Residue, then its C-alpha position, 0 to 999 in steps of 0.5 A: m493537527k487537531n482538526e485534520k480530516l482524513d479520507y480513504v487513500a490508495v497508492g498506485f505503482t506503474g511499471e514492470f518490476n523484477l523485485s527481490f523479496k528483500d526489495i518487496t519488504v523494503l517497499a512494504r515498510g515504506i508503504y506501512d510507514g506512509f499510511a501510519k496516520l490512516r492506519a491509526a484512524g482505522y483506514p485500510v492500506v490500499v495499494v494498486l499495482k501494474c506488476d504482479i506482486g500484489k499477493v507477496l506485497g500484501q502478505s509483507l504488509k500483514v506481517l508488519d501489522r496483522d490488525s490493519a486491513v490491507v488491500c493489494i490489487d495487481q495487474i491494474l494500470s492506473t492512469k488517473v490521479i486525483y490530488 
């Protein structure tokens, strides 16, 4: 879309996960692909998680693209969603 307006976005995940490293890399790839337009426009990848995987998920995202800004915050319960 030619006149598409982009804005900052954060994706949030709730729940307790016991993910393998392979699962985390698959999750990172999905987040990375989902943020493609935003990353191309210079926006950061922002992820908010309840479970304690922020560091490894952030590192997995940085492996995919060292130039994009990544923020992963874990141990946060997000209950408000704005569309």
